[in-house]
Backbone of each chain as ProteinMPNN parsed JSONL, in Angstrom:
{"seq_chain_A": "AQSVTQLDSHVSVSEGTPVLLRCNYSSSYSPSLFWYVQHPNKGLQLLLKYTSAATLVKGINGFEAEFKKSETSFHLTKPSAHMSDAAEYFCVVSPRSGRQLTFGSGTQLTVLP", "coords_chain_A": {"N_chain_A": [[53.877, -60.488, 28.08], [54.511, -59.821, 24.218], [55.862, -61.541, 21.24], [56.443, -61.868, 18.132], [57.167, -63.56, 15.323], [58.104, -63.74, 11.871], [58.253, -65.836, 9.084], [59.444, -66.221, 7.211], [62.236, -64.167, 5.738], [62.584, -63.62, 3.624], [60.174, -63.461, 0.138], [60.104, -64.93, -3.098], [57.575, -64.406, -6.217], [56.521, -65.458, -9.324], [54.299, -62.981, -10.679], [50.965, -62.734, -11.142], [50.679, -65.005, -9.538], [50.33, -66.873, -6.31], [50.119, -65.634, -2.91], [51.957, -65.685, -0.165], [52.965, -64.727, 3.063], [54.593, -65.575, 5.553], [53.86, -65.665, 9.852], [53.533, -65.394, 12.958], [52.878, -65.668, 16.617], [53.559, -64.391, 19.63], [51.546, -63.803, 22.388], [50.081, -62.962, 25.719], [47.171, -62.588, 25.514], [45.02, -61.353, 24.967], [45.38, -60.2, 21.571], [45.997, -57.695, 19.136], [46.428, -57.653, 15.878], [48.201, -57.381, 13.076], [48.705, -55.752, 9.932], [51.582, -54.438, 8.127], [53.175, -52.52, 5.398], [55.343, -52.263, 3.385], [57.054, -50.072, 1.57], [60.329, -48.677, -1.052], [62.059, -46.733, 1.071], [60.15, -45.314, 1.545], [56.905, -44.36, 4.474], [54.662, -46.403, 6.345], [52.216, -48.336, 5.372], [49.217, -49.157, 6.395], [47.635, -52.497, 5.771], [46.201, -54.865, 6.896], [44.101, -55.444, 9.41], [43.779, -57.27, 12.487], [41.284, -57.805, 15.723], [39.834, -58.077, 17.099], [36.989, -58.962, 15.933], [35.516, -60.538, 13.404], [37.419, -63.281, 11.84], [38.77, -63.943, 9.498], [40.539, -61.542, 8.049], [39.766, -58.979, 5.881], [41.763, -56.426, 3.447], [43.884, -54.092, 1.981], [44.455, -53.719, -1.524], [43.498, -56.342, -2.035], [44.564, -57.547, -0.376], [44.573, -60.475, 2.159], [43.898, -61.5, 5.713], [44.264, -64.618, 7.918], [42.966, -65.333, 11.371], [44.588, -67.147, 13.34], [43.722, -68.219, 16.569], [44.837, -71.822, 17.303], [47.407, -71.697, 16.246], [48.47, -69.825, 16.958], [48.567, -68.733, 14.716], [48.983, -65.923, 12.2], [48.809, -65.373, 8.61], [49.876, -63.317, 5.846], [47.995, -63.09, 2.643], [47.39, -63.109, -0.733], [45.326, -63.585, -3.487], [46.785, -63.675, -6.104], [49.228, -62.299, -7.638], [50.876, -58.484, -8.077], [53.702, -56.817, -9.998], [53.689, -54.208, -8.497], [52.682, -54.992, -5.625], [55.96, -56.101, -4.811], [57.431, -55.541, -1.649], [58.323, -54.257, 1.412], [57.055, -56.668, 4.318], [56.118, -56.174, 6.673], [54.759, -57.73, 10.048], [52.46, -57.223, 12.597], [52.318, -56.742, 16.212], [49.977, -55.727, 18.987], [49.265, -55.408, 22.484], [45.402, -55.402, 22.893], [43.847, -53.04, 24.753], [46.116, -51.539, 24.629], [49.605, -50.161, 23.515], [51.788, -50.471, 22.543], [53.293, -51.193, 20.416], [55.175, -54.34, 18.323], [57.591, -55.397, 16.825], [57.389, -57.289, 13.836], [59.964, -58.98, 11.869], [59.933, -58.278, 9.36], [59.902, -58.89, 6.214], [61.224, -59.773, 3.14], [59.583, -58.696, -0.509], [59.621, -60.166, -3.486], [58.449, -59.507, -6.659], [58.307, -61.299, -10.017], [58.821, -60.905, -13.773]], "CA_chain_A": [[54.562, -60.051, 26.677], [54.288, -60.448, 23.143], [56.558, -61.029, 19.769], [56.252, -62.292, 16.493], [58.297, -64.576, 14.528], [58.452, -64.057, 10.183], [59.496, -67.092, 9.273], [61.038, -66.133, 5.829], [62.878, -63.252, 5.628], [62.154, -63.25, 1.975], [60.033, -64.328, -0.854], [60.275, -64.643, -4.479], [56.752, -64.429, -6.446], [56.093, -64.781, -10.401], [53.29, -61.964, -12.098], [49.284, -63.288, -11.302], [50.458, -66.207, -8.919], [49.274, -66.47, -5.395], [51.346, -64.66, -2.474], [51.395, -66.439, 1.503], [53.696, -64.242, 3.965], [53.754, -66.22, 6.627], [53.08, -64.65, 10.435], [53.733, -66.772, 14.663], [52.685, -63.908, 17.058], [52.936, -64.646, 21.217], [50.98, -62.708, 23.043], [50.363, -62.874, 26.826], [46.798, -61.51, 25.934], [44.144, -61.359, 23.208], [46.165, -59.307, 20.52], [45.476, -57.103, 17.858], [47.287, -57.754, 15.281], [48.63, -56.067, 11.459], [49.994, -56.206, 8.549], [51.681, -53.415, 7.497], [53.995, -52.659, 3.889], [55.944, -50.69, 3.235], [57.461, -49.608, -0.377], [61.38, -48.771, -0.99], [62.089, -45.157, 0.893], [58.971, -44.913, 2.171], [55.71, -44.79, 5.723], [53.95, -47.942, 6.372], [50.832, -48.292, 5.103], [47.907, -50.396, 7.284], [47.133, -53.443, 4.982], [44.67, -55.076, 7.661], [43.952, -55.403, 10.846], [42.867, -57.793, 13.222], [41.074, -56.83, 16.475], [38.586, -59.363, 18.055], [36.176, -59.602, 15.427], [35.771, -62.023, 12.193], [38.911, -64.126, 12.225], [39.066, -63.872, 8.173], [40.167, -60.096, 7.29], [40.761, -58.839, 4.689], [42.789, -55.774, 3.55], [43.599, -53.08, 0.322], [44.826, -54.078, -2.81], [43.689, -58.147, -2.749], [45.131, -58.885, 0.712], [43.898, -60.804, 3.302], [45.186, -62.691, 6.532], [43.247, -65.544, 8.772], [43.552, -65.501, 12.374], [44.505, -68.716, 13.852], [44.335, -69.148, 17.522], [45.07, -72.568, 17.599], [48.555, -72.06, 15.804], [49.576, -68.242, 17.621], [49.259, -67.615, 13.365], [48.207, -64.472, 10.981], [49.515, -65.08, 7.263], [49.412, -62.81, 4.984], [47.944, -63.979, 1.044], [47.139, -62.942, -2.043], [45.279, -64.89, -4.838], [47.74, -62.494, -7.115], [50.083, -61.079, -6.936], [51.626, -58.064, -9.445], [54.753, -55.722, -9.548], [53.804, -52.913, -7.526], [53.493, -55.434, -4.757], [57.199, -55.588, -4.909], [57.642, -53.833, -1.338], [58.678, -54.819, 2.58], [55.491, -56.161, 4.761], [55.669, -55.768, 8.643], [53.344, -58.495, 11.056], [53.1, -56.524, 14.038], [51.045, -57.561, 17.296], [49.649, -55.263, 20.111], [47.161, -55.078, 23.388], [44.414, -55.163, 22.384], [44.534, -52.03, 25.253], [47.985, -50.833, 24.839], [49.288, -49.016, 22.846], [52.98, -51.048, 22.488], [52.815, -52.445, 18.98], [55.606, -54.772, 18.423], [57.32, -55.178, 14.94], [58.213, -58.988, 13.609], [61.717, -58.209, 11.648], [60.002, -57.778, 7.629], [59.606, -60.213, 5.051], [61.164, -58.572, 1.408], [58.665, -59.729, -1.204], [59.672, -60.012, -5.127], [57.652, -60.171, -7.768], [58.858, -61.165, -10.43], [57.9, -60.508, -14.496]], "C_chain_A": [[54.105, -60.857, 25.824], [55.114, -60.046, 22.25], [55.963, -61.666, 18.533], [57.227, -62.544, 15.701], [57.652, -64.263, 12.74], [58.819, -64.764, 9.501], [59.773, -66.912, 7.591], [61.233, -64.358, 5.365], [62.968, -62.6, 4.007], [61.685, -64.12, 0.42], [59.83, -63.768, -1.447], [58.215, -65.319, -4.914], [57.093, -64.291, -7.683], [54.9, -63.991, -10.089], [52.308, -62.945, -11.755], [49.594, -64.689, -10.059], [50.416, -65.352, -7.367], [50.481, -66.117, -4.05], [51.133, -65.312, -1.215], [53.53, -65.699, 2.209], [53.519, -64.702, 5.236], [54.537, -65.416, 8.451], [52.939, -66.125, 12.158], [53.371, -65.105, 14.988], [53.3, -65.228, 18.585], [52.538, -63.955, 21.943], [50.431, -63.632, 24.655], [48.204, -63.284, 27.511], [45.873, -61.548, 24.858], [44.411, -59.95, 22.586], [45.003, -58.617, 20.081], [46.911, -57.585, 17.282], [47.038, -57.128, 13.647], [49.665, -56.597, 10.626], [50.656, -54.807, 7.663], [52.746, -53.069, 6.752], [54.504, -51.209, 3.622], [57.284, -50.194, 1.479], [58.701, -48.849, 0.253], [61.492, -46.63, -0.77], [60.833, -44.168, 1.3], [58.589, -45.089, 3.305], [55.58, -46.169, 5.67], [53.259, -47.437, 6.63], [50.247, -49.287, 5.629], [48.059, -51.319, 5.717], [45.976, -54.02, 5.359], [45.014, -55.067, 8.86], [42.843, -56.588, 11.686], [42.855, -57.394, 15.199], [40.112, -57.518, 17.909], [36.677, -59.555, 16.728], [35.477, -61.173, 14.648], [37.07, -62.252, 12.224], [39.957, -64.169, 10.924], [39.209, -62.251, 7.398], [41.125, -59.765, 6.278], [40.777, -57.061, 4.49], [42.366, -54.503, 1.941], [44.614, -53.882, -0.475], [45.124, -56.039, -3.304], [44.066, -58.277, -1.245], [44.288, -59.111, 1.548], [44.554, -61.525, 4.477], [44.006, -63.514, 7.134], [43.903, -65.362, 10.173], [42.984, -66.786, 13.491], [45.275, -69.384, 15.494], [44.667, -70.187, 17.809], [46.631, -72.832, 17.589], [48.611, -70.549, 15.888], [49.293, -67.852, 15.756], [48.239, -66.319, 13.491], [49.347, -64.138, 10.305], [48.729, -64.247, 7.319], [48.624, -62.961, 3.82], [47.181, -63.262, 0.712], [47.111, -63.459, -3.236], [46.593, -64.144, -6.177], [47.873, -61.732, -7.15], [50.876, -59.845, -7.758], [52.699, -57.525, -8.634], [54.432, -55.062, -8.914], [53.354, -53.813, -6.029], [54.795, -56.009, -4.099], [57.302, -55.059, -3.161], [58.284, -54.574, 0.157], [57.415, -55.664, 3.7], [56.21, -56.584, 5.986], [54.542, -56.757, 9.321], [53.539, -57.684, 12.365], [51.489, -56.696, 14.804], [50.692, -56.752, 18.312], [49.055, -55.738, 20.952], [47.002, -54.86, 23.363], [43.96, -53.441, 23.136], [45.451, -51.693, 24.902], [48.495, -50.074, 23.265], [51.423, -49.917, 22.296], [52.771, -52.245, 21.181], [55.28, -52.896, 19.113], [55.979, -55.859, 16.647], [57.828, -57.13, 14.673], [59.223, -58.117, 11.893], [60.889, -58.21, 9.702], [60.171, -59.089, 7.132], [59.306, -59.345, 3.538], [60.438, -59.52, 0.581], [58.716, -59.097, -2.743], [58.842, -60.475, -5.516], [58.179, -59.906, -8.99], [58.04, -61.54, -11.977], [57.34, -62.471, -15.303]], "O_chain_A": [[53.57, -61.955, 25.979], [55.386, -58.859, 22.07], [54.754, -61.78, 18.331], [58.104, -61.727, 15.421], [56.532, -64.74, 12.553], [59.938, -64.507, 9.059], [60.422, -67.759, 6.977], [60.435, -63.616, 4.792], [63.297, -61.522, 3.512], [62.325, -64.956, -0.219], [59.473, -62.596, -1.329], [57.636, -66.216, -4.301], [57.85, -63.344, -7.898], [54.366, -64.374, -9.048], [52.638, -64.103, -12.008], [48.595, -65.34, -9.751], [50.438, -64.15, -7.103], [51.667, -66.36, -4.271], [49.945, -65.593, -1.057], [54.678, -66.044, 1.927], [52.576, -64.397, 5.967], [55.559, -64.734, 8.374], [52.444, -67.249, 12.243], [53.432, -64.042, 14.371], [53.393, -66.454, 18.525], [53.406, -63.178, 22.343], [50.421, -64.863, 24.651], [47.761, -63.721, 28.573], [46.301, -61.867, 23.749], [43.891, -58.883, 22.913], [43.797, -58.69, 20.314], [47.993, -57.808, 17.826], [46.03, -56.595, 13.184], [50.676, -57.296, 10.559], [50.124, -54.331, 6.66], [53.732, -53.291, 7.454], [54.291, -49.997, 3.627], [58.252, -50.349, 0.734], [58.684, -48.411, 1.403], [61.271, -45.7, -1.547], [60.63, -42.955, 1.35], [59.337, -45.857, 3.91], [56.291, -46.953, 5.04], [53.09, -46.543, 7.459], [50.698, -50.406, 5.383], [48.539, -50.806, 4.707], [44.93, -53.955, 4.713], [46.103, -54.72, 9.317], [41.626, -56.731, 11.57], [43.792, -56.951, 15.864], [39.93, -57.373, 19.117], [35.633, -60.176, 16.927], [35.138, -62.278, 15.073], [37.848, -61.396, 12.645], [41.18, -64.313, 10.928], [38.446, -61.789, 6.55], [42.289, -59.968, 5.931], [40.018, -56.371, 5.17], [41.37, -54.22, 1.277], [45.477, -54.601, 0.028], [45.891, -56.696, -4.008], [43.787, -59.405, -0.839], [43.364, -58.35, 1.839], [45.628, -62.104, 4.317], [42.853, -63.156, 6.894], [45.124, -65.249, 10.28], [41.958, -67.171, 14.051], [46.212, -70.126, 15.79], [45.068, -70.075, 18.967], [47.22, -73.628, 18.32], [48.81, -69.972, 14.82], [49.753, -66.775, 15.376], [47.352, -65.905, 14.237], [50.302, -63.41, 10.576], [47.7, -64.025, 7.956], [47.762, -63.05, 4.694], [46.337, -62.715, 1.422], [48.051, -63.766, -3.97], [46.913, -64.829, -7.148], [47.302, -60.664, -6.931], [51.847, -60.39, -8.283], [52.865, -57.547, -7.414], [55.299, -55.195, -8.05], [53.779, -53.176, -5.065], [54.741, -56.377, -2.926], [57.246, -53.83, -3.198], [58.817, -55.654, -0.099], [56.575, -54.783, 3.879], [56.945, -57.57, 5.927], [53.372, -56.476, 9.061], [54.582, -57.557, 13.006], [50.318, -56.751, 14.428], [51.485, -57.187, 19.148], [48.198, -56.558, 20.625], [47.363, -53.699, 23.555], [43.734, -52.558, 22.309], [45.015, -50.621, 25.321], [47.861, -49.637, 22.304], [51.979, -49.276, 21.404], [52.369, -53.4, 21.042], [56.214, -52.256, 19.597], [55.308, -56.522, 15.857], [58.501, -57.87, 15.39], [59.047, -57.096, 11.227], [61.753, -58.106, 8.832], [60.536, -60.124, 7.689], [58.362, -58.762, 3.004], [60.484, -60.744, 0.71], [58.185, -58.07, -3.167], [58.315, -61.526, -5.152], [58.527, -58.771, -9.318], [56.995, -62.188, -11.94], [56.416, -62.566, -16.111]]}, "seq_chain_B": "DTEVTQTPKHLVMGMTNKKSLKCEQHMGHRAMYWYKQKAKKPPELMFVYSYEKLSINESVPSRFSPECPNSSLLNLHLHALQPEDSALYLCASSRDSGYTFGSGTRLTVV", "coords_chain_B": {"N_chain_B": [[40.528, -35.348, 7.828], [43.518, -37.582, 8.013], [45.401, -38.414, 7.78], [49.356, -38.435, 9.133], [51.702, -36.19, 9.524], [55.204, -35.242, 8.392], [57.47, -32.967, 8.3], [61.101, -32.245, 7.328], [61.186, -33.696, 4.769], [63.634, -34.862, 3.823], [66.693, -34.661, 5.494], [69.968, -33.422, 5.924], [72.914, -33.373, 7.812], [75.452, -31.395, 10.004], [77.616, -32.814, 12.255], [77.772, -31.11, 14.707], [75.24, -29.697, 14.38], [72.659, -28.616, 15.211], [69.214, -29.839, 14.277], [65.397, -30.032, 13.634], [62.584, -32.417, 14.156], [59.057, -33.022, 12.899], [56.185, -33.392, 13.102], [52.857, -33.761, 12.733], [49.163, -34.027, 13.706], [45.877, -34.678, 12.606], [43.339, -35.397, 13.922], [42.859, -35.774, 16.023], [43.667, -38.529, 18.29], [45.285, -39.524, 20.768], [48.117, -40.27, 21.516], [51.211, -40.424, 20.672], [53.987, -40.764, 19.062], [57.889, -41.77, 18.36], [59.556, -42.602, 15.717], [62.526, -45.184, 15.12], [64.331, -46.022, 12.107], [66.368, -48.609, 10.64], [68.12, -49.615, 7.688], [66.247, -52.475, 5.886], [65.264, -53.171, 8.83], [63.166, -53.962, 10.887], [61.369, -50.735, 12.434], [62.371, -48.977, 14.819], [61.184, -49.088, 19.082], [61.275, -45.242, 20.033], [60.27, -43.139, 21.007], [57.257, -42.575, 23.574], [54.669, -40.416, 23.341], [51.816, -39.792, 26.033], [48.828, -37.528, 26.235], [49.655, -35.227, 26.26], [51.876, -35.759, 27.63], [55.24, -37.163, 28.137], [55.932, -40.216, 28.129], [57.536, -43.172, 27.976], [60.233, -43.551, 27.22], [62.87, -45.061, 25.109], [65.275, -45.888, 25.874], [66.806, -43.62, 24.575], [69.285, -41.922, 23.614], [70.499, -38.203, 25.192], [70.933, -36.673, 22.482], [68.596, -36.784, 21.67], [65.763, -35.227, 21.75], [62.556, -35.183, 22.46], [59.883, -33.318, 22.453], [56.282, -32.262, 23.468], [54.027, -30.304, 21.94], [51.417, -29.733, 22.11], [48.215, -31.112, 22.041], [48.002, -32.094, 18.905], [50.669, -32.15, 18.048], [54.215, -33.046, 17.456], [57.373, -32.847, 18.324], [60.519, -33.95, 17.387], [63.412, -32.886, 18.664], [66.978, -32.501, 17.41], [70.362, -32.648, 18.775], [73.746, -32.415, 18.31], [74.359, -34.928, 16.03], [75.76, -38.27, 15.454], [76.855, -40.372, 13.476], [75.877, -42.946, 12.795], [73.36, -42.944, 13.499], [71.447, -42.118, 11.57], [69.333, -42.692, 9.536], [65.428, -43.576, 9.105], [63.089, -41.234, 10.256], [60.472, -41.851, 12.175], [57.465, -41.021, 13.03], [54.004, -41.608, 14.594], [50.487, -42.125, 15.134], [48.256, -42.972, 17.406], [44.736, -44.17, 18.059], [42.807, -45.882, 21.088], [43.351, -49.661, 18.953], [44.181, -48.481, 16.872], [46.699, -47.517, 14.409], [47.859, -45.073, 13.051], [50.688, -44.378, 10.646], [53.546, -41.784, 9.377], [54.531, -40.568, 6.607], [57.78, -40.085, 6.751], [60.655, -38.682, 8.177], [64.395, -38.835, 6.386], [67.021, -39.062, 7.605], [70.47, -37.878, 7.315], [73.502, -37.981, 9.203], [76.1, -36.031, 8.721]], "CA_chain_B": [[41.948, -35.593, 7.591], [43.036, -38.915, 8.019], [46.731, -38.311, 7.511], [50.468, -37.383, 10.0], [52.059, -34.975, 8.247], [56.051, -35.397, 9.374], [58.222, -32.599, 7.725], [60.997, -32.01, 6.213], [60.741, -35.361, 3.543], [65.004, -35.383, 3.743], [67.64, -34.149, 6.147], [71.121, -33.131, 6.211], [72.728, -32.567, 9.446], [76.432, -31.768, 10.799], [77.626, -33.642, 13.37], [77.82, -29.936, 15.04], [74.043, -28.532, 13.757], [71.37, -28.495, 15.636], [67.845, -29.351, 13.583], [64.424, -30.54, 14.389], [62.332, -32.98, 12.943], [58.791, -32.385, 13.286], [55.005, -34.307, 13.121], [51.181, -33.264, 12.907], [48.511, -35.257, 13.166], [44.547, -33.585, 13.05], [42.835, -36.955, 13.709], [42.09, -36.28, 17.592], [44.795, -39.114, 18.403], [46.256, -38.338, 22.2], [49.175, -41.2, 21.345], [51.712, -40.065, 19.613], [55.329, -42.042, 18.66], [58.251, -41.398, 17.084], [60.117, -44.645, 15.604], [64.095, -45.03, 14.738], [64.718, -47.351, 11.306], [67.634, -48.614, 9.839], [67.781, -50.19, 6.1], [66.571, -53.186, 6.34], [65.263, -53.414, 9.389], [61.812, -52.531, 11.532], [61.681, -49.894, 13.344], [62.467, -49.348, 16.807], [60.216, -47.392, 19.224], [61.916, -44.293, 20.499], [59.684, -42.052, 23.055], [56.038, -42.257, 23.697], [53.777, -39.603, 24.675], [49.753, -40.198, 25.881], [47.806, -36.865, 26.999], [50.805, -35.306, 25.855], [53.491, -36.124, 28.4], [55.836, -38.494, 27.584], [54.914, -41.978, 28.822], [57.932, -44.123, 27.911], [61.791, -43.191, 26.826], [63.438, -46.452, 25.094], [67.44, -44.9, 27.105], [67.422, -42.815, 23.557], [70.691, -41.062, 24.248], [70.179, -37.105, 25.243], [71.328, -36.093, 22.355], [67.204, -36.506, 20.49], [65.448, -34.413, 22.773], [61.063, -34.873, 22.002], [58.945, -32.714, 22.192], [54.943, -32.125, 22.202], [53.842, -28.73, 21.951], [49.984, -29.256, 21.707], [47.71, -32.458, 21.648], [48.482, -32.538, 17.137], [51.844, -31.785, 17.56], [54.783, -33.546, 18.501], [58.765, -32.848, 17.844], [62.343, -33.987, 17.69], [65.069, -31.935, 18.588], [68.584, -33.006, 17.049], [71.773, -31.788, 18.784], [75.334, -33.333, 17.925], [74.424, -36.473, 16.323], [76.568, -39.072, 15.019], [76.871, -40.545, 11.342], [75.496, -43.914, 13.029], [72.228, -42.003, 14.087], [71.569, -41.301, 9.985], [68.194, -43.389, 9.649], [64.403, -42.854, 8.296], [62.849, -41.389, 11.554], [58.797, -42.612, 11.783], [56.159, -40.688, 13.595], [52.382, -42.598, 14.437], [49.858, -41.332, 16.267], [47.243, -44.495, 17.83], [43.544, -44.078, 18.968], [42.575, -47.359, 20.931], [44.023, -49.797, 18.055], [43.673, -47.402, 15.363], [47.643, -46.838, 14.33], [48.882, -44.362, 11.743], [52.323, -44.02, 10.613], [54.237, -41.102, 8.239], [55.649, -40.789, 5.177], [59.053, -40.128, 8.22], [61.987, -37.447, 7.58], [65.347, -40.158, 6.271], [67.972, -38.707, 8.412], [71.252, -38.045, 7.09], [74.178, -37.609, 9.198], [77.141, -36.255, 8.117]], "C_chain_B": [[41.963, -36.391, 8.116], [45.065, -38.962, 8.59], [47.799, -37.49, 8.857], [50.95, -37.688, 9.402], [53.63, -34.84, 8.134], [56.711, -34.074, 7.811], [59.966, -32.68, 8.378], [61.096, -34.246, 6.431], [62.369, -36.023, 4.269], [65.124, -34.285, 4.662], [68.744, -34.002, 6.035], [71.687, -32.718, 6.703], [74.387, -32.667, 9.798], [76.432, -32.691, 12.337], [77.084, -32.203, 14.664], [76.43, -28.61, 14.978], [73.342, -28.981, 15.212], [70.129, -28.718, 14.855], [66.562, -30.126, 14.366], [64.082, -31.199, 13.868], [60.712, -32.62, 13.088], [56.842, -33.559, 12.259], [53.499, -34.077, 13.415], [50.492, -34.153, 12.553], [46.925, -34.641, 13.9], [43.37, -34.97, 13.175], [42.626, -36.924, 15.517], [42.579, -37.642, 18.502], [45.26, -38.768, 19.785], [47.756, -39.509, 22.398], [49.673, -40.514, 20.563], [53.278, -40.331, 20.374], [56.197, -41.729, 17.804], [59.109, -43.503, 17.326], [62.141, -43.864, 15.072], [63.64, -46.778, 13.207], [65.655, -47.341, 10.593], [67.277, -49.349, 9.072], [67.369, -51.777, 6.409], [65.659, -53.75, 7.41], [63.925, -52.913, 10.196], [62.361, -51.535, 12.305], [60.934, -49.651, 14.953], [61.58, -47.862, 16.951], [61.443, -46.549, 20.354], [60.902, -43.525, 22.092], [57.963, -42.1, 22.409], [54.671, -41.022, 24.364], [51.952, -39.851, 24.506], [49.329, -38.872, 27.077], [49.07, -36.176, 26.558], [51.795, -34.871, 27.177], [53.98, -37.936, 28.324], [56.299, -39.338, 29.507], [56.16, -42.604, 28.261], [58.976, -43.217, 27.071], [62.721, -44.639, 26.743], [65.02, -46.298, 25.579], [67.892, -45.06, 25.71], [67.977, -41.56, 24.232], [70.246, -39.67, 24.35], [70.493, -36.911, 24.012], [70.067, -35.601, 20.836], [67.098, -36.499, 21.715], [63.611, -34.204, 22.715], [60.35, -33.721, 22.846], [57.076, -32.693, 22.445], [54.569, -31.266, 22.996], [52.227, -28.852, 22.963], [49.4, -30.561, 21.53], [47.58, -32.951, 19.689], [50.034, -32.106, 17.176], [53.675, -32.85, 17.901], [56.859, -33.534, 17.172], [59.937, -33.278, 18.215], [63.566, -33.695, 17.429], [66.246, -33.019, 18.68], [69.734, -32.12, 16.927], [73.72, -32.729, 18.406], [75.176, -34.858, 18.17], [75.778, -37.131, 15.818], [76.09, -40.1, 13.883], [75.677, -42.069, 12.267], [73.941, -43.25, 12.999], [71.203, -42.02, 12.791], [70.656, -42.606, 10.035], [66.885, -43.077, 8.904], [63.436, -42.746, 10.426], [61.03, -41.414, 11.071], [58.454, -41.479, 12.483], [54.846, -41.299, 13.677], [51.584, -41.593, 15.11], [49.065, -42.535, 16.86], [45.628, -43.015, 18.315], [43.031, -45.755, 19.366], [43.279, -48.682, 19.71], [44.361, -50.033, 16.882], [45.045, -46.697, 15.347], [47.576, -45.78, 12.8], [50.335, -44.273, 11.946], [52.815, -42.264, 9.351], [54.646, -41.717, 8.209], [57.395, -40.558, 6.08], [60.193, -39.111, 7.062], [63.402, -39.18, 7.381], [65.958, -38.446, 6.594], [69.594, -38.512, 7.607], [72.303, -37.587, 7.944], [75.72, -36.954, 8.622], [78.476, -35.455, 8.574]], "O_chain_B": [[41.003, -36.646, 8.844], [45.631, -39.473, 9.557], [47.471, -36.462, 9.451], [51.051, -38.73, 8.755], [53.667, -33.827, 7.434], [56.449, -34.272, 6.625], [60.203, -33.044, 9.53], [61.089, -35.201, 7.207], [62.496, -37.06, 4.919], [64.35, -33.342, 4.825], [68.99, -35.207, 5.97], [71.619, -31.492, 6.611], [74.827, -33.812, 9.907], [75.56, -33.042, 13.132], [76.109, -32.384, 15.394], [76.418, -27.413, 15.268], [73.822, -29.721, 16.071], [69.685, -27.604, 14.576], [66.678, -30.694, 15.452], [64.684, -31.326, 12.802], [60.757, -31.493, 13.582], [56.701, -34.123, 11.174], [53.11, -34.305, 14.56], [50.673, -34.942, 11.625], [46.72, -34.295, 15.064], [42.658, -35.265, 12.214], [42.295, -37.919, 16.162], [41.866, -37.864, 19.48], [45.652, -37.611, 19.933], [48.364, -39.474, 23.467], [49.01, -39.913, 19.719], [53.656, -40.211, 21.539], [55.871, -41.418, 16.659], [59.205, -44.512, 18.025], [62.651, -42.767, 14.846], [63.066, -47.863, 13.296], [65.971, -46.37, 9.906], [66.229, -49.956, 9.295], [68.128, -52.38, 7.169], [65.158, -54.831, 7.102], [63.599, -51.726, 10.207], [63.508, -51.455, 12.746], [59.957, -49.869, 15.67], [61.314, -46.824, 16.344], [62.201, -47.068, 21.173], [60.898, -43.467, 23.321], [57.55, -41.803, 21.288], [54.065, -40.927, 25.431], [51.185, -40.0, 23.555], [49.411, -38.983, 28.3], [49.854, -37.122, 26.489], [52.264, -33.771, 27.47], [53.517, -39.075, 28.39], [56.601, -39.238, 30.697], [55.561, -42.791, 27.202], [58.594, -42.292, 26.355], [63.184, -45.241, 27.712], [65.73, -47.24, 25.226], [68.728, -45.868, 25.307], [67.53, -40.669, 24.954], [69.362, -39.533, 23.504], [69.379, -36.931, 24.535], [70.163, -34.887, 19.838], [67.688, -37.129, 22.592], [63.246, -33.048, 22.929], [60.581, -33.548, 24.043], [56.477, -33.168, 21.48], [54.624, -31.217, 24.225], [51.958, -28.324, 24.042], [50.072, -31.295, 20.806], [47.11, -34.031, 19.33], [50.509, -31.698, 16.116], [53.812, -33.178, 19.079], [57.243, -33.927, 16.071], [60.398, -33.01, 19.324], [64.416, -33.96, 16.579], [66.471, -33.927, 19.48], [70.14, -31.364, 16.045], [74.33, -33.794, 18.501], [75.394, -35.644, 19.092], [76.811, -36.461, 15.81], [74.931, -40.432, 13.635], [74.478, -41.828, 12.127], [73.578, -43.227, 11.823], [70.017, -41.919, 13.106], [71.162, -43.602, 10.552], [67.051, -42.28, 7.981], [63.274, -43.577, 11.321], [60.521, -41.1, 9.995], [59.435, -40.74, 12.564], [54.458, -41.59, 12.545], [51.942, -40.496, 15.537], [49.771, -43.469, 16.482], [45.546, -41.83, 18.636], [42.871, -46.651, 18.538], [44.417, -48.213, 19.69], [44.666, -50.976, 16.152], [45.134, -45.611, 15.92], [47.187, -46.109, 11.679], [50.996, -44.145, 12.976], [51.949, -41.951, 8.534], [55.079, -42.725, 8.767], [58.2, -41.312, 5.534], [60.375, -38.961, 5.854], [63.326, -40.231, 8.018], [65.658, -37.323, 6.19], [69.805, -39.65, 7.185], [72.402, -36.392, 7.666], [76.408, -37.773, 8.013], [79.543, -35.652, 7.992]]}, "name": "protein", "num_of_chains": 2, "seq": "AQSVTQLDSHVSVSEGTPVLLRCNYSSSYSPSLFWYVQHPNKGLQLLLKYTSAATLVKGINGFEAEFKKSETSFHLTKPSAHMSDAAEYFCVVSPRSGRQLTFGSGTQLTVLPDTEVTQTPKHLVMGMTNKKSLKCEQHMGHRAMYWYKQKAKKPPELMFVYSYEKLSINESVPSRFSPECPNSSLLNLHLHALQPEDSALYLCASSRDSGYTFGSGTRLTVV"}
């Protein structure tokens, strides 16, 4: 079984300040972990993914996430927020060998000017 | 080609209409998926096709009928829908742990 908890439903930051979106997972096997972003009325875009290599994963648009097995966390960070980062973010877990994605409930990121 | 293409982008249909959503990928992915997403919610899995055979049906009402004519195409046939079926319908494909989502079809049932 697997589950994902996104600890914040809404996060608000000022432009140019750091972003932290928190995600904890539960899995009975070695998981693959993903962060997806969804802009209004758009599909899902992959930001980054962890499969089994380096625990610090770098993604697109300056985002990165660190896989911490001891804390069962996969938090998403960005050093400096941009207005275009305002969107819904989903943390997702799947079995490394399987095809079932389990989505977190999402975090709405607002970037203030 | 690294995309999943969905058509149409928008669809308005009456409750007595029959329509179809189309999804296409040319990445050689052998697993394809339909998801339904309501506003402010995560996507919910509807169907999974693996090697063109239906492998998972998440108790979806029969007014939704999936079809996988070949390894590149996935259709979702719609008939006698209800207003609560209005949502964004997302198609995805995958190979190993690499998933790609389409941009979705925004469906409105009137």
